[in-house]
PDB file as gemmi writes it, atoms N, CA and C in Angstrom:
CRYST1    1.000    1.000    1.000  90.00  90.00  90.00 P 1                      
ATOM      1  N   MET A   1     -12.165  -2.416  13.062  1.00  0.00           N  
ATOM      2  CA  MET A   1     -12.260  -1.210  13.853  1.00  0.00           C  
ATOM      3  C   MET A   1     -11.506  -1.427  15.158  1.00  0.00           C  
ATOM      4  N   GLN A   2     -10.698  -0.459  15.515  1.00  0.00           N  
ATOM      5  CA  GLN A   2      -9.965  -0.484  16.778  1.00  0.00           C  
ATOM      6  C   GLN A   2     -10.545   0.589  17.687  1.00  0.00           C  
ATOM      7  N   ILE A   3     -10.567   0.306  18.967  1.00  0.00           N  
ATOM      8  CA  ILE A   3     -10.959   1.294  19.959  1.00  0.00           C  
ATOM      9  C   ILE A   3      -9.791   1.485  20.898  1.00  0.00           C  
ATOM     10  N   GLN A   4      -9.409   2.730  21.127  1.00  0.00           N  
ATOM     11  CA  GLN A   4      -8.312   2.990  22.042  1.00  0.00           C  
ATOM     12  C   GLN A   4      -8.558   4.300  22.775  1.00  0.00           C  
ATOM     13  N   LYS A   5      -7.907   4.467  23.896  1.00  0.00           N  
ATOM     14  CA  LYS A   5      -8.011   5.674  24.699  1.00  0.00           C  
ATOM     15  C   LYS A   5      -6.688   6.415  24.610  1.00  0.00           C  
ATOM     16  N   ILE A   6      -6.763   7.726  24.370  1.00  0.00           N  
ATOM     17  CA  ILE A   6      -5.547   8.531  24.334  1.00  0.00           C  
ATOM     18  C   ILE A   6      -5.656   9.646  25.377  1.00  0.00           C  
ATOM     19  N   SER A   7      -4.527  10.061  25.901  1.00  0.00           N  
ATOM     20  CA  SER A   7      -4.482  11.143  26.882  1.00  0.00           C  
ATOM     21  C   SER A   7      -3.806  12.353  26.272  1.00  0.00           C  
ATOM     22  N   ILE A   8      -4.447  13.504  26.430  1.00  0.00           N  
ATOM     23  CA  ILE A   8      -3.879  14.773  25.993  1.00  0.00           C  
ATOM     24  C   ILE A   8      -3.972  15.711  27.186  1.00  0.00           C  
ATOM     25  N   SER A   9      -2.824  16.018  27.756  1.00  0.00           N  
ATOM     26  CA  SER A   9      -2.770  16.831  28.966  1.00  0.00           C  
ATOM     27  C   SER A   9      -3.592  16.153  30.054  1.00  0.00           C  
ATOM     28  N   THR A  10      -4.659  16.774  30.516  1.00  0.00           N  
ATOM     29  CA  THR A  10      -5.473  16.169  31.575  1.00  0.00           C  
ATOM     30  C   THR A  10      -6.738  15.514  31.034  1.00  0.00           C  
ATOM     31  N   ALA A  11      -6.919  15.526  29.722  1.00  0.00           N  
ATOM     32  CA  ALA A  11      -8.121  14.944  29.113  1.00  0.00           C  
ATOM     33  C   ALA A  11      -7.835  13.535  28.589  1.00  0.00           C  
ATOM     34  N   GLU A  12      -8.826  12.662  28.701  1.00  0.00           N  
ATOM     35  CA  GLU A  12      -8.749  11.331  28.096  1.00  0.00           C  
ATOM     36  C   GLU A  12      -9.835  11.230  27.045  1.00  0.00           C  
ATOM     37  N   LEU A  13      -9.465  10.779  25.854  1.00  0.00           N  
ATOM     38  CA  LEU A  13     -10.397  10.660  24.748  1.00  0.00           C  
ATOM     39  C   LEU A  13     -10.497   9.214  24.295  1.00  0.00           C  
ATOM     40  N   ASP A  14     -11.717   8.754  24.039  1.00  0.00           N  
ATOM     41  CA  ASP A  14     -11.914   7.444  23.440  1.00  0.00           C  
ATOM     42  C   ASP A  14     -11.933   7.618  21.938  1.00  0.00           C  
ATOM     43  N   CYS A  15     -11.179   6.799  21.224  1.00  0.00           N  
ATOM     44  CA  CYS A  15     -11.071   6.903  19.769  1.00  0.00           C  
ATOM     45  C   CYS A  15     -11.468   5.592  19.127  1.00  0.00           C  
ATOM     46  N   GLN A  16     -12.157   5.689  18.002  1.00  0.00           N  
ATOM     47  CA  GLN A  16     -12.432   4.525  17.174  1.00  0.00           C  
ATOM     48  C   GLN A  16     -11.662   4.716  15.873  1.00  0.00           C  
ATOM     49  N   ILE A  17     -10.890   3.723  15.500  1.00  0.00           N  
ATOM     50  CA  ILE A  17     -10.125   3.765  14.265  1.00  0.00           C  
ATOM     51  C   ILE A  17     -10.804   2.825  13.284  1.00  0.00           C  
ATOM     52  N   ILE A  18     -11.247   3.378  12.154  1.00  0.00           N  
ATOM     53  CA  ILE A  18     -11.992   2.615  11.157  1.00  0.00           C  
ATOM     54  C   ILE A  18     -11.155   2.568   9.889  1.00  0.00           C  
ATOM     55  N   GLY A  19     -11.046   1.408   9.279  1.00  0.00           N  
ATOM     56  CA  GLY A  19     -10.268   1.252   8.063  1.00  0.00           C  
ATOM     57  C   GLY A  19      -8.869   0.745   8.373  1.00  0.00           C  
ATOM     58  N   LYS A  20      -8.032   0.759   7.366  1.00  0.00           N  
ATOM     59  CA  LYS A  20      -6.670   0.249   7.501  1.00  0.00           C  
ATOM     60  C   LYS A  20      -5.697   1.275   6.952  1.00  0.00           C  
ATOM     61  N   GLY A  21      -4.456   1.161   7.369  1.00  0.00           N  
ATOM     62  CA  GLY A  21      -3.428   2.057   6.846  1.00  0.00           C  
ATOM     63  C   GLY A  21      -3.258   3.294   7.703  1.00  0.00           C  
ATOM     64  N   LYS A  22      -2.571   4.267   7.132  1.00  0.00           N  
ATOM     65  CA  LYS A  22      -2.260   5.504   7.817  1.00  0.00           C  
ATOM     66  C   LYS A  22      -3.536   6.299   8.122  1.00  0.00           C  
ATOM     67  N   ILE A  23      -3.613   6.877   9.297  1.00  0.00           N  
ATOM     68  CA  ILE A  23      -4.760   7.698   9.662  1.00  0.00           C  
ATOM     69  C   ILE A  23      -4.634   9.035   8.943  1.00  0.00           C  
ATOM     70  N   SER A  24      -5.639   9.370   8.116  1.00  0.00           N  
ATOM     71  CA  SER A  24      -5.568  10.600   7.343  1.00  0.00           C  
ATOM     72  C   SER A  24      -6.727  11.556   7.630  1.00  0.00           C  
ATOM     73  N   LEU A  25      -7.687  11.129   8.442  1.00  0.00           N  
ATOM     74  CA  LEU A  25      -8.826  11.967   8.745  1.00  0.00           C  
ATOM     75  C   LEU A  25      -9.254  11.722  10.190  1.00  0.00           C  
ATOM     76  N   VAL A  26      -9.468  12.795  10.916  1.00  0.00           N  
ATOM     77  CA  VAL A  26      -9.957  12.706  12.293  1.00  0.00           C  
ATOM     78  C   VAL A  26     -11.263  13.474  12.363  1.00  0.00           C  
ATOM     79  N   ILE A  27     -12.322  12.830  12.863  1.00  0.00           N  
ATOM     80  CA  ILE A  27     -13.611  13.486  13.050  1.00  0.00           C  
ATOM     81  C   ILE A  27     -13.787  13.694  14.544  1.00  0.00           C  
ATOM     82  N   GLU A  28     -13.863  14.934  14.972  1.00  0.00           N  
ATOM     83  CA  GLU A  28     -14.059  15.260  16.381  1.00  0.00           C  
ATOM     84  C   GLU A  28     -15.488  15.758  16.518  1.00  0.00           C  
ATOM     85  N   MET A  29     -16.278  15.048  17.315  1.00  0.00           N  
ATOM     86  CA  MET A  29     -17.715  15.304  17.346  1.00  0.00           C  
ATOM     87  C   MET A  29     -18.132  16.433  18.266  1.00  0.00           C  
ATOM     88  N   GLY A  30     -17.330  16.780  19.238  1.00  0.00           N  
ATOM     89  CA  GLY A  30     -17.688  17.874  20.132  1.00  0.00           C  
ATOM     90  C   GLY A  30     -18.650  17.455  21.227  1.00  0.00           C  
ATOM     91  N   LEU A  31     -19.051  18.408  22.006  1.00  0.00           N  
ATOM     92  CA  LEU A  31     -19.900  18.170  23.162  1.00  0.00           C  
ATOM     93  C   LEU A  31     -21.299  17.705  22.753  1.00  0.00           C  
ATOM     94  N   GLY A  32     -21.750  16.637  23.350  1.00  0.00           N  
ATOM     95  CA  GLY A  32     -23.111  16.176  23.150  1.00  0.00           C  
ATOM     96  C   GLY A  32     -23.327  15.231  21.988  1.00  0.00           C  
ATOM     97  N   ALA A  33     -22.345  15.017  21.156  1.00  0.00           N  
ATOM     98  CA  ALA A  33     -22.505  14.111  20.017  1.00  0.00           C  
ATOM     99  C   ALA A  33     -22.064  12.707  20.412  1.00  0.00           C  
ATOM    100  N   VAL A  34     -22.555  11.727  19.686  1.00  0.00           N  
ATOM    101  CA  VAL A  34     -22.174  10.332  19.930  1.00  0.00           C  
ATOM    102  C   VAL A  34     -21.659   9.723  18.630  1.00  0.00           C  
ATOM    103  N   MET A  35     -20.843   8.686  18.744  1.00  0.00           N  
ATOM    104  CA  MET A  35     -20.239   8.059  17.561  1.00  0.00           C  
ATOM    105  C   MET A  35     -21.299   7.537  16.603  1.00  0.00           C  
ATOM    106  N   GLY A  36     -22.430   7.076  17.126  1.00  0.00           N  
ATOM    107  CA  GLY A  36     -23.479   6.556  16.256  1.00  0.00           C  
ATOM    108  C   GLY A  36     -23.943   7.548  15.205  1.00  0.00           C  
ATOM    109  N   GLU A  37     -23.838   8.846  15.511  1.00  0.00           N  
ATOM    110  CA  GLU A  37     -24.234   9.870  14.559  1.00  0.00           C  
ATOM    111  C   GLU A  37     -23.265   9.953  13.384  1.00  0.00           C  
ATOM    112  N   TRP A  38     -22.032   9.556  13.574  1.00  0.00           N  
ATOM    113  CA  TRP A  38     -20.988   9.690  12.553  1.00  0.00           C  
ATOM    114  C   TRP A  38     -20.519   8.354  11.987  1.00  0.00           C  
ATOM    115  N   ALA A  39     -20.965   7.241  12.539  1.00  0.00           N  
ATOM    116  CA  ALA A  39     -20.440   5.924  12.156  1.00  0.00           C  
ATOM    117  C   ALA A  39     -20.596   5.641  10.665  1.00  0.00           C  
ATOM    118  N   GLN A  40     -21.758   5.940  10.100  1.00  0.00           N  
ATOM    119  CA  GLN A  40     -21.977   5.651   8.682  1.00  0.00           C  
ATOM    120  C   GLN A  40     -21.042   6.481   7.804  1.00  0.00           C  
ATOM    121  N   LEU A  41     -20.901   7.756   8.106  1.00  0.00           N  
ATOM    122  CA  LEU A  41     -19.981   8.614   7.343  1.00  0.00           C  
ATOM    123  C   LEU A  41     -18.543   8.146   7.484  1.00  0.00           C  
ATOM    124  N   ALA A  42     -18.117   7.850   8.712  1.00  0.00           N  
ATOM    125  CA  ALA A  42     -16.746   7.400   8.937  1.00  0.00           C  
ATOM    126  C   ALA A  42     -16.455   6.113   8.194  1.00  0.00           C  
ATOM    127  N   THR A  43     -17.399   5.198   8.170  1.00  0.00           N  
ATOM    128  CA  THR A  43     -17.218   3.932   7.457  1.00  0.00           C  
ATOM    129  C   THR A  43     -17.101   4.170   5.947  1.00  0.00           C  
ATOM    130  N   ARG A  44     -17.956   5.038   5.400  1.00  0.00           N  
ATOM    131  CA  ARG A  44     -17.874   5.338   3.965  1.00  0.00           C  
ATOM    132  C   ARG A  44     -16.559   6.019   3.611  1.00  0.00           C  
ATOM    133  N   LEU A  45     -16.095   6.932   4.448  1.00  0.00           N  
ATOM    134  CA  LEU A  45     -14.831   7.611   4.168  1.00  0.00           C  
ATOM    135  C   LEU A  45     -13.636   6.685   4.293  1.00  0.00           C  
ATOM    136  N   SER A  46     -13.703   5.699   5.177  1.00  0.00           N  
ATOM    137  CA  SER A  46     -12.567   4.803   5.387  1.00  0.00           C  
ATOM    138  C   SER A  46     -12.366   3.846   4.216  1.00  0.00           C  
ATOM    139  N   ASP A  47     -13.392   3.682   3.376  1.00  0.00           N  
ATOM    140  CA  ASP A  47     -13.277   2.798   2.212  1.00  0.00           C  
ATOM    141  C   ASP A  47     -12.403   3.405   1.119  1.00  0.00           C  
ATOM    142  N   ARG A  48     -12.166   4.702   1.179  1.00  0.00           N  
ATOM    143  CA  ARG A  48     -11.437   5.382   0.110  1.00  0.00           C  
ATOM    144  C   ARG A  48      -9.958   5.374   0.356  1.00  0.00           C  
TER     145      ARG A  48                                                      
END                                                                             
């Protein structure tokens, strides 16, 4: 898993990259959500 920060205009986003290879799916959690809520799903999807 990689963690990186990206800037889009005036916003900075923290990203976790799970799995290997080309990035084919982005999960954006929105306001009030935390990565822990999506970690299990993201890990299962990255295995495919």
